[in-house]
PDB file as gemmi writes it, atoms N, CA and C in Angstrom:
CRYST1    1.000    1.000    1.000  90.00  90.00  90.00 P 1                      
ATOM      1  N   MET A   1       0.850  -1.184   0.000  1.00  0.00           N  
ATOM      2  CA  MET A   1       0.000   0.000   0.000  1.00  0.00           C  
ATOM      3  C   MET A   1       0.895   1.245   0.000  1.00  0.00           C  
ATOM      4  N   ALA A   2       0.479   2.242  -0.727  1.00  0.00           N  
ATOM      5  CA  ALA A   2       1.252   3.476  -0.832  1.00  0.00           C  
ATOM      6  C   ALA A   2       1.221   4.249   0.482  1.00  0.00           C  
ATOM      7  N   ASN A   3       2.316   4.892   0.794  1.00  0.00           N  
ATOM      8  CA  ASN A   3       2.431   5.764   1.968  1.00  0.00           C  
ATOM      9  C   ASN A   3       2.154   5.031   3.286  1.00  0.00           C  
ATOM     10  N   GLU A   4       2.562   3.799   3.364  1.00  0.00           N  
ATOM     11  CA  GLU A   4       2.308   2.979   4.550  1.00  0.00           C  
ATOM     12  C   GLU A   4       2.920   3.593   5.810  1.00  0.00           C  
ATOM     13  N   GLU A   5       4.119   4.151   5.695  1.00  0.00           N  
ATOM     14  CA  GLU A   5       4.767   4.770   6.859  1.00  0.00           C  
ATOM     15  C   GLU A   5       3.936   5.943   7.389  1.00  0.00           C  
ATOM     16  N   ILE A   6       3.411   6.753   6.501  1.00  0.00           N  
ATOM     17  CA  ILE A   6       2.584   7.889   6.909  1.00  0.00           C  
ATOM     18  C   ILE A   6       1.317   7.389   7.588  1.00  0.00           C  
ATOM     19  N   ARG A   7       0.695   6.382   7.013  1.00  0.00           N  
ATOM     20  CA  ARG A   7      -0.527   5.826   7.600  1.00  0.00           C  
ATOM     21  C   ARG A   7      -0.245   5.256   8.997  1.00  0.00           C  
ATOM     22  N   ASP A   8       0.897   4.587   9.138  1.00  0.00           N  
ATOM     23  CA  ASP A   8       1.272   4.042  10.453  1.00  0.00           C  
ATOM     24  C   ASP A   8       1.483   5.159  11.470  1.00  0.00           C  
ATOM     25  N   ARG A   9       2.160   6.217  11.065  1.00  0.00           N  
ATOM     26  CA  ARG A   9       2.387   7.350  11.972  1.00  0.00           C  
ATOM     27  C   ARG A   9       1.078   7.990  12.396  1.00  0.00           C  
ATOM     28  N   MET A  10       0.137   8.089  11.471  1.00  0.00           N  
ATOM     29  CA  MET A  10      -1.173   8.654  11.795  1.00  0.00           C  
ATOM     30  C   MET A  10      -1.895   7.765  12.806  1.00  0.00           C  
ATOM     31  N   ARG A  11      -1.801   6.458  12.602  1.00  0.00           N  
ATOM     32  CA  ARG A  11      -2.456   5.514  13.496  1.00  0.00           C  
ATOM     33  C   ARG A  11      -1.869   5.594  14.901  1.00  0.00           C  
ATOM     34  N   VAL A  12      -0.550   5.606  14.997  1.00  0.00           N  
ATOM     35  CA  VAL A  12       0.132   5.659  16.300  1.00  0.00           C  
ATOM     36  C   VAL A  12      -0.186   6.967  17.016  1.00  0.00           C  
ATOM     37  N   ALA A  13      -0.225   8.074  16.271  1.00  0.00           N  
ATOM     38  CA  ALA A  13      -0.496   9.382  16.868  1.00  0.00           C  
ATOM     39  C   ALA A  13      -1.987   9.601  17.138  1.00  0.00           C  
ATOM     40  N   ASN A  14      -2.813   8.674  16.654  1.00  0.00           N  
ATOM     41  CA  ASN A  14      -4.271   8.790  16.807  1.00  0.00           C  
ATOM     42  C   ASN A  14      -4.792  10.094  16.188  1.00  0.00           C  
ATOM     43  N   VAL A  15      -4.280  10.396  14.999  1.00  0.00           N  
ATOM     44  CA  VAL A  15      -4.684  11.588  14.251  1.00  0.00           C  
ATOM     45  C   VAL A  15      -5.452  11.113  13.020  1.00  0.00           C  
ATOM     46  N   ARG A  16      -6.579  11.701  12.782  1.00  0.00           N  
ATOM     47  CA  ARG A  16      -7.459  11.309  11.679  1.00  0.00           C  
ATOM     48  C   ARG A  16      -7.130  12.073  10.403  1.00  0.00           C  
ATOM     49  N   HIS A  17      -7.557  11.501   9.273  1.00  0.00           N  
ATOM     50  CA  HIS A  17      -7.338  12.136   7.968  1.00  0.00           C  
ATOM     51  C   HIS A  17      -7.894  13.554   7.943  1.00  0.00           C  
ATOM     52  N   TRP A  18      -9.101  13.729   8.446  1.00  0.00           N  
ATOM     53  CA  TRP A  18      -9.743  15.043   8.377  1.00  0.00           C  
ATOM     54  C   TRP A  18      -8.968  16.083   9.172  1.00  0.00           C  
ATOM     55  N   GLN A  19      -8.317  15.664  10.267  1.00  0.00           N  
ATOM     56  CA  GLN A  19      -7.549  16.613  11.074  1.00  0.00           C  
ATOM     57  C   GLN A  19      -6.319  17.095  10.300  1.00  0.00           C  
ATOM     58  N   ILE A  20      -5.632  16.177   9.654  1.00  0.00           N  
ATOM     59  CA  ILE A  20      -4.456  16.553   8.869  1.00  0.00           C  
ATOM     60  C   ILE A  20      -4.870  17.418   7.690  1.00  0.00           C  
ATOM     61  N   ALA A  21      -5.959  17.032   7.026  1.00  0.00           N  
ATOM     62  CA  ALA A  21      -6.443  17.825   5.884  1.00  0.00           C  
ATOM     63  C   ALA A  21      -6.758  19.247   6.324  1.00  0.00           C  
ATOM     64  N   HIS A  22      -7.423  19.397   7.443  1.00  0.00           N  
ATOM     65  CA  HIS A  22      -7.751  20.729   7.957  1.00  0.00           C  
ATOM     66  C   HIS A  22      -6.472  21.524   8.230  1.00  0.00           C  
ATOM     67  N   GLU A  23      -5.491  20.886   8.849  1.00  0.00           N  
ATOM     68  CA  GLU A  23      -4.211  21.537   9.165  1.00  0.00           C  
ATOM     69  C   GLU A  23      -3.483  21.967   7.890  1.00  0.00           C  
ATOM     70  N   MET A  24      -3.621  21.166   6.826  1.00  0.00           N  
ATOM     71  CA  MET A  24      -2.952  21.460   5.563  1.00  0.00           C  
ATOM     72  C   MET A  24      -3.748  22.418   4.688  1.00  0.00           C  
ATOM     73  N   GLY A  25      -5.022  22.670   5.030  1.00  0.00           N  
ATOM     74  CA  GLY A  25      -5.855  23.569   4.235  1.00  0.00           C  
ATOM     75  C   GLY A  25      -6.420  22.929   2.983  1.00  0.00           C  
ATOM     76  N   ILE A  26      -6.615  21.598   3.030  1.00  0.00           N  
ATOM     77  CA  ILE A  26      -7.209  20.887   1.900  1.00  0.00           C  
ATOM     78  C   ILE A  26      -8.403  20.083   2.410  1.00  0.00           C  
ATOM     79  N   SER A  27      -9.200  19.563   1.501  1.00  0.00           N  
ATOM     80  CA  SER A  27     -10.353  18.773   1.917  1.00  0.00           C  
ATOM     81  C   SER A  27      -9.893  17.354   2.281  1.00  0.00           C  
ATOM     82  N   PRO A  28     -10.633  16.675   3.145  1.00  0.00           N  
ATOM     83  CA  PRO A  28     -10.288  15.296   3.496  1.00  0.00           C  
ATOM     84  C   PRO A  28     -10.278  14.372   2.274  1.00  0.00           C  
ATOM     85  N   GLU A  29     -11.175  14.625   1.341  1.00  0.00           N  
ATOM     86  CA  GLU A  29     -11.224  13.809   0.129  1.00  0.00           C  
ATOM     87  C   GLU A  29      -9.942  13.955  -0.688  1.00  0.00           C  
ATOM     88  N   THR A  30      -9.432  15.178  -0.769  1.00  0.00           N  
ATOM     89  CA  THR A  30      -8.185  15.425  -1.498  1.00  0.00           C  
ATOM     90  C   THR A  30      -7.030  14.689  -0.841  1.00  0.00           C  
ATOM     91  N   LEU A  31      -6.964  14.735   0.479  1.00  0.00           N  
ATOM     92  CA  LEU A  31      -5.896  14.027   1.190  1.00  0.00           C  
ATOM     93  C   LEU A  31      -5.966  12.529   0.911  1.00  0.00           C  
ATOM     94  N   CYS A  32      -7.151  11.962   0.956  1.00  0.00           N  
ATOM     95  CA  CYS A  32      -7.304  10.524   0.691  1.00  0.00           C  
ATOM     96  C   CYS A  32      -6.857  10.174  -0.726  1.00  0.00           C  
ATOM     97  N   ARG A  33      -7.192  11.028  -1.689  1.00  0.00           N  
ATOM     98  CA  ARG A  33      -6.754  10.788  -3.065  1.00  0.00           C  
ATOM     99  C   ARG A  33      -5.235  10.862  -3.172  1.00  0.00           C  
ATOM    100  N   HIS A  34      -4.624  11.809  -2.475  1.00  0.00           N  
ATOM    101  CA  HIS A  34      -3.169  11.953  -2.522  1.00  0.00           C  
ATOM    102  C   HIS A  34      -2.484  10.720  -1.933  1.00  0.00           C  
ATOM    103  N   LEU A  35      -3.079  10.134  -0.905  1.00  0.00           N  
ATOM    104  CA  LEU A  35      -2.452   8.991  -0.230  1.00  0.00           C  
ATOM    105  C   LEU A  35      -2.562   7.689  -1.013  1.00  0.00           C  
ATOM    106  N   ARG A  36      -3.305   7.680  -2.094  1.00  0.00           N  
ATOM    107  CA  ARG A  36      -3.431   6.467  -2.908  1.00  0.00           C  
ATOM    108  C   ARG A  36      -2.121   6.096  -3.597  1.00  0.00           C  
ATOM    109  N   PHE A  37      -1.304   7.090  -3.878  1.00  0.00           N  
ATOM    110  CA  PHE A  37      -0.031   6.884  -4.580  1.00  0.00           C  
ATOM    111  C   PHE A  37       1.081   7.499  -3.748  1.00  0.00           C  
ATOM    112  N   GLU A  38       2.297   7.043  -3.966  1.00  0.00           N  
ATOM    113  CA  GLU A  38       3.433   7.597  -3.226  1.00  0.00           C  
ATOM    114  C   GLU A  38       3.508   9.099  -3.473  1.00  0.00           C  
ATOM    115  N   LEU A  39       3.669   9.827  -2.389  1.00  0.00           N  
ATOM    116  CA  LEU A  39       3.715  11.283  -2.467  1.00  0.00           C  
ATOM    117  C   LEU A  39       5.090  11.763  -2.921  1.00  0.00           C  
ATOM    118  N   PRO A  40       5.134  12.877  -3.652  1.00  0.00           N  
ATOM    119  CA  PRO A  40       6.421  13.517  -3.931  1.00  0.00           C  
ATOM    120  C   PRO A  40       7.032  13.982  -2.603  1.00  0.00           C  
ATOM    121  N   GLN A  41       8.321  14.104  -2.553  1.00  0.00           N  
ATOM    122  CA  GLN A  41       9.021  14.427  -1.307  1.00  0.00           C  
ATOM    123  C   GLN A  41       8.511  15.709  -0.653  1.00  0.00           C  
ATOM    124  N   ALA A  42       8.271  16.747  -1.424  1.00  0.00           N  
ATOM    125  CA  ALA A  42       7.810  18.023  -0.856  1.00  0.00           C  
ATOM    126  C   ALA A  42       6.439  17.864  -0.200  1.00  0.00           C  
ATOM    127  N   GLU A  43       5.532  17.155  -0.855  1.00  0.00           N  
ATOM    128  CA  GLU A  43       4.192  16.942  -0.293  1.00  0.00           C  
ATOM    129  C   GLU A  43       4.245  16.052   0.938  1.00  0.00           C  
ATOM    130  N   ARG A  44       5.127  15.073   0.907  1.00  0.00           N  
ATOM    131  CA  ARG A  44       5.311  14.173   2.057  1.00  0.00           C  
ATOM    132  C   ARG A  44       5.795  14.953   3.283  1.00  0.00           C  
ATOM    133  N   GLU A  45       6.757  15.831   3.066  1.00  0.00           N  
ATOM    134  CA  GLU A  45       7.281  16.644   4.167  1.00  0.00           C  
ATOM    135  C   GLU A  45       6.207  17.584   4.711  1.00  0.00           C  
ATOM    136  N   ARG A  46       5.407  18.167   3.832  1.00  0.00           N  
ATOM    137  CA  ARG A  46       4.313  19.054   4.252  1.00  0.00           C  
ATOM    138  C   ARG A  46       3.312  18.296   5.124  1.00  0.00           C  
ATOM    139  N   LEU A  47       2.986  17.075   4.725  1.00  0.00           N  
ATOM    140  CA  LEU A  47       2.047  16.265   5.490  1.00  0.00           C  
ATOM    141  C   LEU A  47       2.643  15.882   6.853  1.00  0.00           C  
ATOM    142  N   LEU A  48       3.911  15.516   6.882  1.00  0.00           N  
ATOM    143  CA  LEU A  48       4.550  15.133   8.142  1.00  0.00           C  
ATOM    144  C   LEU A  48       4.663  16.313   9.105  1.00  0.00           C  
ATOM    145  N   VAL A  49       4.876  17.511   8.580  1.00  0.00           N  
ATOM    146  CA  VAL A  49       4.913  18.706   9.430  1.00  0.00           C  
ATOM    147  C   VAL A  49       3.534  18.928  10.054  1.00  0.00           C  
ATOM    148  N   ALA A  50       2.484  18.781   9.252  1.00  0.00           N  
ATOM    149  CA  ALA A  50       1.123  18.929   9.780  1.00  0.00           C  
ATOM    150  C   ALA A  50       0.845  17.873  10.843  1.00  0.00           C  
ATOM    151  N   LEU A  51       1.283  16.660  10.598  1.00  0.00           N  
ATOM    152  CA  LEU A  51       1.080  15.578  11.575  1.00  0.00           C  
ATOM    153  C   LEU A  51       1.823  15.880  12.872  1.00  0.00           C  
ATOM    154  N   ASP A  52       3.040  16.367  12.778  1.00  0.00           N  
ATOM    155  CA  ASP A  52       3.814  16.706  13.977  1.00  0.00           C  
ATOM    156  C   ASP A  52       3.135  17.824  14.776  1.00  0.00           C  
ATOM    157  N   ARG A  53       2.586  18.812  14.085  1.00  0.00           N  
ATOM    158  CA  ARG A  53       1.880  19.906  14.787  1.00  0.00           C  
ATOM    159  C   ARG A  53       0.663  19.374  15.543  1.00  0.00           C  
ATOM    160  N   LEU A  54      -0.032  18.422  14.951  1.00  0.00           N  
ATOM    161  CA  LEU A  54      -1.233  17.879  15.575  1.00  0.00           C  
ATOM    162  C   LEU A  54      -0.911  16.957  16.750  1.00  0.00           C  
ATOM    163  N   LYS A  55       0.246  16.333  16.721  1.00  0.00           N  
ATOM    164  CA  LYS A  55       0.629  15.425  17.806  1.00  0.00           C  
ATOM    165  C   LYS A  55       0.898  16.192  19.096  1.00  0.00           C  
ATOM    166  N   GLN A  56       1.236  17.460  19.011  1.00  0.00           N  
ATOM    167  CA  GLN A  56       1.614  18.228  20.194  1.00  0.00           C  
ATOM    168  C   GLN A  56       0.462  18.613  21.038  1.00  0.00           C  
TER     169      GLN A  56                                                      
END                                                                             
């Protein structure tokens, strides 16, 4: 499955797709579509930064 590491981090942090999408300023549907395929490095880093902010 694409982006398995990101999905695992979200699961461990107990952060939902909609929360990350809101933090990134995109719709939850857009985030789900992006996660279907491996993300480009810049988008991956943007998502991980949003996830880190939500974990705090």
